[in-house]
C-alpha positions in Angstrom: -66.2 167.5 45.0 -63.0 165.6 45.7 -62.6 162.6 43.5 -60.9 159.5 45.0 -60.3 155.9 44.0 -59.8 153.5 46.9 -57.7 150.5 46.2 -57.4 147.3 48.3 -56.5 143.8 47.3 -57.0 142.2 50.7 -59.4 139.4 51.5 -63.2 139.6 51.1 -63.7 140.0 54.8 -61.4 143.1 54.8 -63.3 144.5 51.8 -66.6 144.3 53.8 -65.0 146.6 56.3 -63.9 149.0 53.6 -67.6 149.2 52.5 -68.3 150.6 55.9 -65.6 153.2 55.7 -66.9 154.4 52.3 -70.4 154.7 53.7 -69.3 156.6 56.8 -67.2 159.0 54.7 -70.2 160.0 52.7 -72.5 160.2 55.7 -70.0 162.4 57.5 -69.4 164.7 54.4 -72.4 164.5 52.1 -71.8 165.7 48.5 -68.1 166.5 49.2 -66.6 163.3 47.7 -66.9 161.2 44.6 -65.6 157.7 45.3 -64.8 154.6 43.3 -63.0 151.4 44.3 -60.6 148.9 42.9 -60.8 145.6 44.8 -60.9 141.9 43.9 -64.5 141.6 45.2 -66.8 143.6 42.8 -69.8 141.5 44.0 -69.6 143.2 47.4 -70.1 146.6 45.8 -73.1 145.9 43.6 -75.9 148.4 44.1 -73.7 150.6 46.3 -75.1 154.1 46.2 -71.8 155.7 47.2 -69.8 154.8 44.1 -69.2 156.8 41.0 -67.3 155.5 38.0 -63.9 157.3 38.0 -60.7 156.9 35.9 -57.3 156.8 37.4 -55.8 158.7 34.4 -58.0 161.8 35.1 -55.8 164.5 36.6 -58.2 165.5 39.4 -58.5 161.9 40.7 -56.5 160.9 43.8 -55.7 157.2 44.3 -55.4 155.8 47.8 -54.0 152.4 48.7 -56.1 151.5 51.7 -54.7 150.0 54.9 -55.7 149.7 58.5 -52.6 150.2 60.6 -54.9 150.5 63.7 -54.7 146.7 63.8 -51.3 147.0 65.4 -52.9 148.6 68.4 -55.9 146.3 68.6 -54.5 144.1 71.4 -54.4 146.8 74.0 -56.8 149.5 72.8 -60.6 149.5 72.5 -61.0 149.4 68.7 -63.1 147.3 66.4 -62.1 146.3 62.8 -64.8 148.7 61.6 -62.6 151.6 62.8 -59.6 150.5 60.8 -60.2 151.8 57.3 -62.2 154.7 58.7 -59.3 156.1 60.8 -56.9 155.5 57.9 -59.1 157.5 55.4 -59.7 160.2 57.9 -55.9 160.8 58.3 -55.3 160.5 54.5 -58.1 162.9 53.5 -57.7 165.3 56.4 -61.3 165.2 57.4 -63.0 163.6 60.5 -65.1 160.5 59.7 -67.6 159.4 62.3 -68.2 155.7 62.4 -71.9 154.9 61.6 -73.6 151.6 61.8 -71.8 148.7 63.5 -71.6 146.6 60.3 -70.4 146.6 56.7 -72.4 148.2 53.9 -73.8 145.5 51.6 -76.7 146.4 49.3 -79.3 144.1 47.7 -81.6 145.3 45.0 -85.4 144.9 45.4 -85.2 142.3 42.7 -82.6 140.2 44.5 -84.7 140.3 47.7 -87.6 139.0 45.8 -85.7 136.0 44.2 -86.1 132.5 45.6 -83.2 131.5 47.7 -80.7 128.9 46.4 -81.9 126.6 49.2 -85.5 126.9 48.3 -84.7 126.1 44.7 -83.7 122.7 46.1 -86.3 122.3 48.9 -89.1 123.7 46.7 -90.6 125.1 49.9 -89.4 127.9 52.2 -87.4 126.2 55.0 -85.3 128.2 57.5 -81.6 127.3 57.4 -78.3 128.1 59.0 -75.1 128.5 57.0 -72.1 126.6 58.3 -68.4 127.1 57.4 -66.4 124.2 58.7 -63.0 125.0 57.3 -61.1 127.8 55.8 -58.1 129.0 53.7 -55.2 126.6 53.7 -52.7 129.4 54.4 -54.4 130.3 57.7 -54.8 126.9 59.4 -54.7 128.3 62.9 -58.3 129.4 62.5 -59.6 125.9 61.9 -61.7 124.1 64.5 -61.9 120.3 64.7 -64.1 118.9 61.9 -65.5 116.2 64.3 -66.8 118.9 66.6 -68.6 120.7 63.8 -70.1 117.3 62.9 -71.3 116.8 66.5 -73.0 120.2 66.4 -74.8 119.3 63.2 -75.8 115.9 64.5 -77.2 117.4 67.7 -79.6 119.7 65.8 -80.7 117.0 63.3 -84.4 117.6 62.6 -84.3 121.0 64.3 -82.0 123.1 62.1 -81.2 122.7 58.4 -77.5 123.4 58.0 -76.2 124.5 54.6 -72.5 124.0 54.2 -70.6 126.5 52.1 -66.9 127.0 51.3 -64.8 128.3 48.4 -63.5 125.8 46.0 -59.8 125.3 46.5 -60.0 125.9 50.3 -60.2 123.3 53.0 -63.8 122.4 53.7 -64.3 118.7 54.5 -67.9 117.5 54.0 -70.3 117.5 56.9 -72.9 114.7 57.0 -76.5 115.8 57.4 -76.1 119.1 55.6 -77.2 120.6 52.3 -73.9 120.8 50.5 -73.3 124.0 48.6 -69.5 124.0 48.8 -68.0 125.4 45.7 -71.5 126.2 44.3 -71.8 129.9 45.1 -70.0 132.9 43.8 -69.6 135.8 46.1 -72.8 137.5 45.1 -74.8 134.3 45.4 -73.3 133.9 48.9 -74.5 137.4 49.8 -78.0 136.5 48.7 -77.8 133.2 50.6 -76.9 135.1 53.8 -79.9 137.4 53.2 -82.2 134.4 53.5 -80.3 132.6 56.3 -81.7 132.4 59.8 -78.2 132.1 61.3 -74.5 131.4 60.7 -71.9 129.1 62.3 -68.3 129.8 61.3 -64.8 130.6 62.5 -63.4 134.1 62.2 -63.9 134.6 58.5 -65.8 136.5 55.8 -69.0 134.8 56.8 -69.2 136.5 60.2 -68.8 139.9 58.6 -71.5 139.1 56.0 -73.8 137.8 58.8 -73.7 141.3 60.3 -73.5 143.4 57.1 -76.4 141.8 55.1 -79.8 142.8 56.2 -82.3 140.3 57.4 -85.5 139.3 55.7 -88.9 140.8 56.8 -90.2 138.9 59.8 -86.7 138.0 61.1 -84.9 139.7 64.0 -83.1 142.9 63.1 -79.8 141.2 63.6 -78.9 137.7 62.3 -78.0 134.9 64.6 -74.3 134.1 64.4 -72.0 131.8 66.4 -68.3 132.3 65.8 -65.7 129.8 67.0 -62.8 132.2 67.5 -60.2 131.0 70.0 -57.4 133.3 70.9 -55.9 134.5 67.6 -57.6 137.8 67.5 -58.5 140.1 70.3 -62.3 139.8 70.9 -63.0 143.5 70.8 -61.4 143.8 67.3 -63.7 141.2 65.7 -66.8 140.6 67.7 -70.2 142.1 66.8 -72.7 142.9 69.5 -75.4 140.5 68.5 -73.1 137.5 67.8 -72.1 134.7 70.1 -68.4 135.2 69.7 -66.6 132.3 71.5 -63.1 133.4 72.4 -60.4 132.3 74.8 -58.4 135.5 75.2 -56.8 135.5 78.6 -57.2 131.8 79.2 -53.7 131.0 77.9 -50.3 132.7 78.3 -49.9 133.1 74.5 -53.1 135.2 74.2 -53.2 136.8 77.7 -52.7 140.3 76.2 -55.1 140.3 73.2 -54.6 137.9 70.4 -51.5 136.0 69.3 -52.1 136.9 65.6 -50.3 133.7 64.5 -51.0 132.2 61.0 -50.6 128.5 61.2 -50.7 125.6 63.6 -47.9 123.7 61.8 -45.5 124.7 59.0 -46.7 123.7 55.6 -43.3 123.9 53.8 -44.6 126.0 51.0 -42.1 128.8 51.3 -44.7 131.3 52.5 -43.6 133.7 55.3 -46.4 132.3 57.3 -44.1 129.3 57.9 -41.6 131.5 59.8 -41.3 130.5 63.4 -42.8 133.7 64.6 -46.0 132.9 62.7 -46.5 129.4 64.0 -48.7 128.5 67.0 -46.7 127.9 70.2 -49.2 125.7 71.9 -50.6 122.9 69.7 -52.4 120.0 71.4 -53.8 116.7 70.4 -57.5 117.5 69.8 -59.9 116.0 72.2 -57.4 114.6 74.6 -59.0 116.7 77.3 -55.8 117.4 79.2 -53.9 119.8 77.0 -50.9 117.5 76.5 -48.6 118.9 73.9 -47.3 116.9 71.0 -43.6 117.5 70.2 -42.6 118.1 66.6 -41.2 115.0 64.9 -39.4 116.4 61.8 -38.0 119.6 60.4 -41.4 120.8 59.1 -43.0 120.4 62.5 -45.8 117.9 63.1 -46.2 115.1 60.5 -48.9 115.7 58.0 -50.9 112.6 59.0 -51.3 114.1 62.5 -52.7 117.5 61.3 -56.4 116.6 61.5 -55.8 115.6 65.1 -54.0 118.7 66.2 -55.5 122.0 67.3 -54.2 125.2 68.7 -54.8 124.9 72.5 -57.1 128.0 72.4 -59.4 126.2 69.9 -59.3 122.9 71.7 -60.7 124.6 74.8 -63.9 125.3 72.8 -66.1 122.3 73.0 -68.9 121.2 70.7 -71.2 121.4 73.8 -70.4 125.1 74.2 -71.1 125.9 70.6 -74.4 124.0 70.9 -75.3 126.0 73.9 -74.6 129.3 72.1 -76.8 128.2 69.2 -79.6 127.1 71.5 -79.6 130.5 73.2 -81.1 132.1 70.1 -83.9 129.6 70.1 -84.5 129.5 73.9 -84.6 133.3 73.9 -87.3 133.3 71.3 -85.4 135.3 68.6 -85.9 132.4 66.1 -87.6 129.1 65.9 -86.6 125.5 65.1 -88.0 123.7 62.0 -91.6 122.7 62.4 -92.6 119.1 61.6 -93.4 119.8 57.9 -90.1 121.7 57.4 -88.1 118.9 59.1 -89.7 116.4 56.8 -88.8 118.5 53.7 -85.2 118.8 54.9 -84.7 115.2 55.9 -84.2 113.6 52.4 -82.0 116.5 51.3 -79.6 116.2 54.2 -79.5 112.4 54.1 -77.7 112.7 50.7 -74.5 113.7 52.4 
């Protein structure tokens, strides 16, 4: 059996895709490989049946720095992110790897599935809930949607959906009123367990959409979890979208993303010396959010738009996505009958909790 250690120090969303590649390697070549990993996200590998503890110093162990160069062809060719690591490993190992399930490979133990959810610890009763991510990493501001629009969505479903707001401490996640606030209160494994219990997910293109697909649903729920993704035009839709998600993109609606995604990093320069501040990584079509006519704001200083204007600026591709459209996509899951709104008793339980924010 060939022994390999796979290394990747990319973001957690990328590591979820690596879990799929490891699964598909073993399904394609059973009992031919022993694999171990070195990533910054050990929580994503817990209970994984495809891992064997290996040491780099052993002479018969190969170490592979994992990449997904396929991304550079994603704008014009029909590939999904899930193919990225798989194709890379296939070439490195010299064996064909057949993509398997259309999702990452996250495993929960029977004990974890039996535990009370973090939400139920607060509500004391089982109440269906949606996870909402209304922000993101400060170094990739181009993915942010307007906070006021997230708030409008939450307000619209008041009494119908319990939204649980999450977000990593140190990232940009402004508080949403009317939600159960768990920002900064979950580690990565707790987040996985929270997703297991979640009825649905609302987020931009981020780790949460990959977990929404990768983490199995509870008994009695649909086979695939409801998820609405506010995507815009940064990534080509075919590279990111999952079949059962409502992936709201604007590819083709603007000249800057009329041939896939723009792959820009920031809406405005941050002046932090990061390469993401280079002109080629800055959005070329920023607008004043909510002005309705796409009027561009001109930069007013060397660093681009003044800091006080940032909350009121959006990439044009994100500005085209209205709160009403996001509401419609969420409603679709309920109108179709896949899931149900809170009943009267559940709404009464949720009300005092959400009124705290």
